[in-house]
N, C-alpha and C positions, 0 to 999 in steps of 0.2 A: 339456877342455870340460866345462861343468857338466852334471850328469845331470838330465834332464827327466822329466816324467810324461806318459804317453800313455794315453788312455782307449780300451781295446780293444773294449769292448762296454758298453752301457747300456740302461736302460729306466726308465720313470716311470709311475706311476699316481697321479693326483691327483683324489680324490673321484670324481665321475661321469666325469671325463676319464680313462678307463682305457686310452687309446691313447697311446703314447709321443710320436708325432709331434704330436698335438694338444696334449698336456700341455706341450710345449715351445714352443707358439705361442699360449698363452692371452692374451698381451698384444695379439694381433690377432684372436683367435678366442675371446672370453670365454665363460664358462659362466654362465648365470643361476642365482644361488643360490636356495635354498628358504628360506622363512620358517618358523620354529618358535617355540614358546613355552617360555620358561624362567622359572619363578617369576613368571609374569604379564607378562614382558617379551619383546618380539620380538627374535629373533636371526636372522642370516643364516648358513646352513650349506651346505656342499657335501660330500655323502657318496657313498660307493660305491653305495648302494642306489638304487632307482628315484627319479627326480627328484620324484615326487609322494608318495613314501612315506618317512617317517622311522621307523625301527624302534628304539624305545628299549630293546627287549629284547635287542638284539645286543650281546654283551659287548665290552669293549675288545680282549681277546685274539682274539675271533672276527673283529673288523674287521681286525686285523693279519694273521691267517691268510688271510682272503679277499683282501686286497690283495696279499699275497705270492704267492698262487696266480696272480693275473693278471700280476704283475710277472715271475715266472720264465718264464711262458709266452711272453713277448715277447723273451726273450734268445736270441741265436744260440749263445752259449756257456752253460755251466752251472757254477756255483761249487762243484761237489761235491768236487773233489780239491784245492782251494786254500784258503788262509787266508781266512776271512770275518770282517770287522770289522763288528759289528752296532751301529748307532747307534740309540739308544732315548731316550724321554722321561725327564725327571728324576723323574717320579712312580714310576718303576721302580727308583730307586736303592736302595730298601730291599731287604734280602737276600731276604725271603720273596716279595715281589711280583715281583722279577726272576727268582727261581728258578721261580716258577709259569709265567711267560711262556716262559722258555727251555725248560722241560720240554714245554710244549705244542708249541713250534716243533720240538723234536727228535722228538716223536711224529709230527707231520704231515709234516715234511721230514727224515727220518732221516739224510740224507747232507749236509745243509746245513752243520752245525757239526762235522763230523767231523775236520777237520784240527787238528793239535796247536797250531798258531799262531793259532787263532781267538780273538778278543777281544770283550769287551762294553764298550760306551760309553754307559751310561745317564745322559747329561749334557745332554740337550736340544739346542737349536739349535747350541750351541758344540761338541757332540760330533763334528760333521762334520769340523771342522778338526783336532780332536784325533786323529781316525781317519786323516786324511790324513797327519799327521805319523808316526803308527805305521806306516802303509803304506809310507812312504818308508824307514823303518828296516828293515822286513822285506825290501823290494826290494833295498836295499843289502846286506843279509845273505845274499842269494842266491835269494830266492823269485822265480820268473819272472812271477807274476801275483798280485795281491792284490785281493780283492773288498771293497767297502764297500757295505753295505745299510742304508738308513735307513727306519725304520717309526714312524709315529705317527698317532694319530687324536684330536686335541684335542676334536672335536665329540662323539665317542662317550663321553667322560668327563663330558659335560654332561647332566644329567637334563632332557630336553626332551620336549615333547608337540606334537601338532598344534595350531596356534593356533585360538582360538575366532573366531566371526564378529565379535564385538565388537572383538577385538584387531585383526583384519584391517581392519575398518572404520576404526578409529583410525589404524592403520598408522604407529605411532611406533616406529622401530627404536632399540633401546637403545644400540648402539655401531656403529662403522664397520667393525668386523672381520668378515670372512667366515670363520667357523670351518670348517675343511676337514679333510682327512686325506690322507696321502700315503705312498707307498712308492717309493723310488728306489734303483736298483742300478747300480754301475759297476765295471768291471774295470780296474785300474791296472797299467801296465807301465813299466819304465824305457826311456828312449829318448834319442837325441841331439837329437831334435826334439820340441817340445811345450811343455808348461807348465813354466816355471821358477819355483821358489819362492825368493824373496829373503829372506823373513822370516816366521816363524810362531811364535806364542806364545799361551798360555792362562793365565788367572788366575781367581781366585774372589773374589767380593765377600763380605766377612766380617761384614757388618752389614746391617741393614735400613734404614739411614739413607738419606736422599735423595741424599747425596753419593756419586756412583758412582766410588769410588776405583779399582776394577779397570780400568774403561774408561780413566780418566785415565792410569794407568800404562802401559797398552797403547798408547794413542795417542802418549804421550811417546816410547815405545820405537820406534814406527814412524817418527816424525819424526827420531829420532836415527840410525836405520839406513837411511833412504831418501835417496839422493843426488839423484834426479830427481823431477820433479813427478808426482803421481798423476793418471792420465787419468780414472779413475772410481772410485767407491766403491760396493760392493755392501753394502747394509744390510738388516737383518731387519724394517724398519719395516712395520707391517701395519694402521695406522689407530688403534692404541691410543696415547693421549697418554702413558701411563706408559712404554711401550717407547721411544717417540721421545725422551722426556726422558733416558733412560739414556745416549744418545750425544750428543744435541744440545748439552748444556751444555759438553761437552768437545771439540766440533768445532774450536774455535779452536786447540787444541793441535796440530792438523795444519797450521797456517798456513804453515809453511815448505815443505810439499810439496803444497799445494793451490792451484790457480790458478782464475781466472775460468772457464776452459774445462773444469775438472774436472766430470764428470757424476755425478749420483747415480742409482744403479740400485736400484729398490725392487720386486723381483719379487713380493713377497707381496700387493701390491695387485691383481695379476692372478691369482695362484694361490689366494689365500686363505691363512689361517694353517695351515701344515702341521706346526707343532711341530718335533720333532727332524728330520723329513724335510726341512724347509725349508732347513737349512744345506747339506745335500748337494745339493738341487735348485739352489741358488744357485751352488754350485761347478760343477756340471755345466753350468749356463746360461752362466757366464763362460767355461768351457773351450770349449764349442761356438762361442761368439762369436769367440774367438781363432782356433780352427781353421778357421772360415769367413771369416777375415780381416775380420770386423766390428769387432774390437777391436785396438787397438795401444797400446803404452805400458804403464805400470804400473797394476795394479788392486789396490785394497785390498778384502778381504772381511772384514767385521766381523760376528760372531755374538754375540748376547746371549740366553742361556738364561733361562727364565722366573724362576728363583729364584737360582741361585748362580753359574754359570759364564759366562765371557766369553772370546772368542778372536778373534784377528786374524791375517791372512796377507796378504802382498804377492806378487803374481804378475806375470809377463810371459810373452811367447811367444818361444821361441827356434827359429830356423830352423837346419837342418843347416849347419855350416861357419861360423856367425856366433856372436859372443859373446852377443848378446841383441838383440831388437828393442824398443828403448825408444821 
């Protein structure tokens, strides 16, 4: 029988939505974003701070630490003695920037990254699926539980100020994206019942050309390795036309496994743009939908990082004693 993934514990902090239960129901209980000014243009944001205050002085690392405190406080278990796979934004891919953040996290949370199998994934949205793959390997090698924690704050990297009265009067929002921030943690175990991974792969785009070759190749591979129709597609679409264009042009490559009934799931329209934490949130969202019997069949999760990385995975739910629930 195929080995499945089971989520033993989880928590999520999304901007002002610091309660896990609420964070997972933002599609029906939305949070009103705050308007801020960036270079004379209005943006919509959702931050951990008070809804009426945007603190431009709070550092990016400070935001990560604050969210992680709230995240860990909601967990029944603690990831102190287990491997932790840390999912981070691409902007930390540089050695110096990554080292600075990790050093701070080690100082504030000295037991968090103590296990010898801990790994860092500073690859943006796609890092979630890369970490899922690494977790599967660690579990197969004998680890009883593996934690994945995603942290990002796209809004804190934006130099924003409180909008002027003139800007509020004109009320012309510059884009449709709600720039948010998020922290998501989940503990994975092996099980005979749970989420079954049929296919998982990552690739990198090697040029800045508009032709998105990495997504094209990944979609081709999904079509070649998927025998049944996809019931739904989880995509990182957030209101940015540039992000939509990355996958939309290559959507026809999935024609052999997409039907009229195939549904598109776009959680970022409810949560805001969570950056690297968004990929892990979407994975948790689809897992819980399966576990609550709201999803059946095959689900494709596609993640597109801001700059370089792309990843896809195909999942289904397996009950004990059955091959798979397609």
